C-alpha positions in Angstrom: -3.8 40.2 39.7 -6.7 40.5 37.3 -5.0 41.3 33.6 -2.4 38.1 34.8 -5.0 35.9 35.8 -7.3 36.6 32.0 -3.7 36.3 29.8 -2.9 33.5 31.5 -6.4 31.6 31.2 -5.8 32.8 27.4 -2.4 30.8 27.6 -4.0 27.5 28.9 -6.8 27.7 25.8 -3.6 28.6 23.4 -1.7 25.4 24.3 -5.0 22.8 24.6 -6.1 23.9 21.4 -2.6 23.4 19.7 -1.9 20.1 21.6 -5.8 19.3 20.4 -4.4 19.7 16.6 -1.9 17.8 16.9 -2.5 15.0 18.4 -5.0 14.9 15.9 -3.3 15.0 13.3 -1.4 12.1 14.9 -3.4 9.9 14.8 -3.2 9.7 11.1 0.5 9.8 10.9 1.6 6.3 10.6 0.9 3.6 8.2 -0.6 5.4 4.6 -3.3 6.9 6.5 -5.3 7.1 9.5 -8.5 5.0 7.8 -5.6 1.9 7.1 -6.0 1.1 11.0 -9.1 0.8 11.2 -11.6 -1.9 10.0 -13.4 -1.1 6.6 -16.3 -2.7 4.2 -14.2 -2.3 1.8 -11.2 -4.5 3.2 -13.0 -6.4 5.6 -15.7 -7.2 4.1 -19.5 -8.9 4.9 -18.0 -9.6 8.8 -18.3 -5.5 9.6 -21.9 -5.8 8.7 -22.5 -8.3 10.8 -24.6 -6.7 13.7 -26.6 -5.0 10.8 -26.1 -2.1 7.9 -24.2 -0.6 9.2 -23.5 -1.8 12.5 -19.7 -2.3 14.3 -17.6 -4.4 13.3 -16.9 -7.2 15.6 -14.5 -7.0 18.6 -11.5 -9.1 17.0 -12.2 -10.6 20.0 -14.8 -12.4 19.8 -13.1 -14.0 16.4 -12.4 -18.0 15.9 -8.5 -18.0 15.2 -9.1 -18.9 11.6 -11.3 -16.0 11.0 -9.2 -13.2 12.2 -6.2 -15.1 10.7 -8.8 -14.8 6.9 -9.1 -11.4 8.5 -5.5 -9.8 8.3 -5.2 -11.8 5.0 -7.3 -10.1 3.0 -6.4 -7.0 4.7 -2.6 -7.5 3.4 -4.5 -9.2 -0.2 -6.4 -5.5 -0.4 -2.6 -3.6 1.0 -1.1 -5.1 -2.3 -3.2 -4.2 -4.1 -3.3 -1.1 -3.9 0.5 -0.8 -3.6 0.6 -0.2 0.5 4.5 -1.2 1.0 4.4 0.1 4.8 0.5 -0.8 5.3 2.2 -4.4 4.0 5.3 -4.3 5.8 3.1 -3.1 9.2 0.6 -5.9 8.8 2.8 -9.4 8.1 4.0 -10.3 11.5 0.7 -9.9 12.1 -0.9 -12.1 9.0 2.1 -15.0 9.4 1.3 -15.0 13.2 -2.5 -16.1 12.8 -1.7 -17.8 10.6 1.3 -20.6 12.3 -1.3 -20.3 15.6 -4.0 -22.2 13.0 -4.1 -25.7 14.9 -5.2 -27.3 11.6 -5.4 -25.2 8.5 -6.8 -26.0 6.0 -5.5 -26.2 1.9 -7.2 -22.8 1.2 -5.3 -21.3 4.9 -2.8 -22.4 3.6 -2.5 -20.9 0.6 -3.4 -17.6 1.8 -0.1 -18.3 4.7 2.1 -18.8 1.9 0.8 -15.7 -0.9 1.9 -13.3 2.5 4.8 -14.8 2.7 4.7 -14.5 -0.6 4.5 -11.0 -0.7 7.0 -10.4 1.6 9.9 -12.3 0.0 9.3 -15.4 2.2 10.2 -18.2 -0.5 11.0 -20.8 1.9 7.2 -20.1 4.3 5.6 -19.7 0.0 7.5 -23.3 -1.0 7.1 -24.9 2.3 3.0 -24.8 2.5 3.1 -24.9 -1.5 4.6 -28.7 -0.5 2.4 -29.1 2.8 -0.9 -28.8 0.5 0.8 -31.1 -3.3 1.1 -33.3 0.0 -2.3 -34.0 0.4 -3.4 -33.5 -2.9 -0.7 -33.4 -6.0 -2.9 -32.0 -8.3 -4.4 -28.5 -6.5 -4.5 -25.4 -8.1 -3.2 -23.6 -5.8 -0.5 -25.4 -4.3 0.5 -26.1 -8.1 1.0 -22.1 -8.4 1.5 -21.1 -4.8 5.1 -23.1 -5.4 5.9 -22.4 -8.7 6.0 -18.8 -7.6 8.2 -20.0 -4.4 10.5 -21.9 -6.7 10.6 -18.9 -9.3 11.6 -16.6 -6.3 14.2 -19.3 -4.7 15.4 -18.8 -9.3 14.5 -22.0 -9.7 12.9 -22.0 -12.7 13.6 -25.2 -13.6 11.0 -26.9 -10.3 9.4 -23.6 -11.6 8.5 -25.0 -15.1 7.1 -28.5 -13.8 5.4 -27.3 -11.2 3.3 -25.0 -14.5 3.5 -27.8 -16.5 1.6 -29.7 -13.7 -0.7 -27.0 -13.0 -1.4 -27.0 -16.6 -2.1 -30.8 -16.9 -4.1 -30.8 -14.2 -6.3 -27.9 -14.8 -9.6 -28.7 -16.7 -9.9 -32.0 -13.5 -9.5 -29.5 -10.6 -11.7 -27.6 -12.1 -14.7 -29.2 -12.9 -14.8 -30.1 -8.8 -15.9 -27.0 -8.3 -14.5 -26.2 -5.4 -15.5 -23.2 -3.3 -12.0 -22.2 -2.9 -11.3 -22.4 -6.6 -13.9 -20.3 -6.6 -12.8 -17.3 -4.3 -9.5 -17.6 -5.7 -9.9 -17.9 -9.5 -8.6 -15.1 -10.6 -5.5 -16.3 -9.4 -6.0 -19.5 -10.6 -6.5 -17.9 -14.0 -3.3 -15.5 -13.8 -1.2 -18.4 -13.1 -1.7 -20.4 -16.1 -2.0 -17.9 -18.2 1.5 -17.0 -17.4 2.0 -20.9 -17.6 1.2 -20.8 -20.9 3.2 -18.1 -22.0 6.6 -19.7 -19.9 
C-alpha cells in the first residue's frame, strides 16, 4: 500500500501545480492583459496616491459618483490613446452608465460623456451632450468641438462646418476666460482648431 500511497500523493501534487499555473495565467487572459483590470498610477492619476506615496488606491465604493465617472473617463481615454480597442469596448458601458447616473453633471462632465460616446461610435449621445452644453453656453469651446465631431459622425458636413466656424469665432474670447476645463482639455481644443482651419 505504501508505494501506491506515495504515487497518489505525487499525482495530487502534480495536478495542484498544473491547476495553479493555469489559474495564474487565466487571470491575465482578459482584455489586453491583466494590468488593465487593475488601478494604475498612469491611468488613474493622483487619486491612486491619496493614501500616500505607494499607498493603496481608494475603494471605488468610497468615491463619489462624479469621481467614479471621471476615473472611468480617464481610463477610457488612456485606452483610446494606446489603441486598446478591447479595453475601450469593455469599459464603455460602465463609463457611459456612470455619467448617465450623475444628477447634475457639469459642462465638463457632459463633455466627458460625449467624448466617450464619440469614441464608441454613438453619435446621438455625443450630439445630445453637445447640444445641452451649448444651450447653456452657446460659445463653449468644448461643446462646439464635440458638436462638430458628432455632426461628422452623422456625415452632416453642413452642421459640422457651422460648428467649426463658431469655434474659431469664439476661440480668443473663450480662452481669455481661463476656465479650468479649457486648461485640462487644451490639447483637444488646439487640435479641433487646427482641423477647423483646414476645412
